[in-house]
C-alpha positions as CSV (number, residue, x, y, z in Angstrom):
1,X,26.2,15.3,-40.3
2,X,26.3,16.2,-36.6
3,X,25.9,13.4,-34.1
4,X,23.3,14.1,-31.4
5,X,23.6,12.6,-28.0
6,X,20.8,10.6,-26.4
7,X,20.5,9.8,-22.7
8,X,18.2,7.0,-21.5
9,X,17.0,7.9,-18.0
10,X,14.8,5.0,-17.4
11,X,12.6,2.3,-18.8
12,X,9.0,1.3,-18.4
13,X,6.9,-1.5,-19.8
14,X,3.4,-2.8,-19.7
15,X,2.6,-6.0,-21.5
16,X,0.6,-9.2,-21.1
17,X,3.7,-10.8,-19.5
18,X,4.0,-8.2,-16.7
19,X,3.4,-4.7,-15.6
20,X,7.1,-3.7,-15.4
21,X,10.4,-4.3,-17.2
22,X,11.8,-7.1,-14.8
23,X,8.6,-9.3,-14.9
24,X,8.1,-8.8,-18.6
25,X,11.7,-9.6,-19.3
26,X,11.5,-12.8,-17.2
27,X,8.4,-13.9,-19.1
28,X,10.3,-13.4,-22.4
29,X,13.3,-15.3,-21.2
30,X,11.0,-18.1,-19.9
31,X,9.4,-18.3,-23.3
32,X,5.9,-17.5,-22.0
33,X,3.3,-16.2,-24.5
34,X,1.2,-13.2,-23.8
35,X,-1.5,-14.4,-26.2
36,X,-4.4,-16.5,-25.1
37,X,-7.9,-17.5,-26.1
38,X,-10.8,-15.0,-25.5
39,X,-13.5,-17.1,-24.0
40,X,-16.0,-14.5,-22.7
41,X,-16.9,-12.9,-26.1
42,X,-18.6,-14.5,-29.2
43,X,-16.0,-14.2,-31.9
44,X,-17.7,-16.4,-34.5
45,X,-18.0,-13.4,-36.9
46,X,-14.2,-13.1,-37.2
47,X,-12.2,-15.4,-39.5
48,X,-8.9,-15.1,-37.7
49,X,-8.2,-17.9,-35.2
50,X,-5.5,-18.5,-32.7
51,X,-4.0,-21.9,-32.5
């Protein structure tokens, strides 16, 4: 089996913790959650709950 080379030329990230890699990574290291309650929509028809 031949080994193919891979080159990473950059990284990007968009998450609830930040719009770039540094801010998202800092949020992860700080233990912040990107999940929160949705308060502006009626979700009573759904059985899944956060908490």
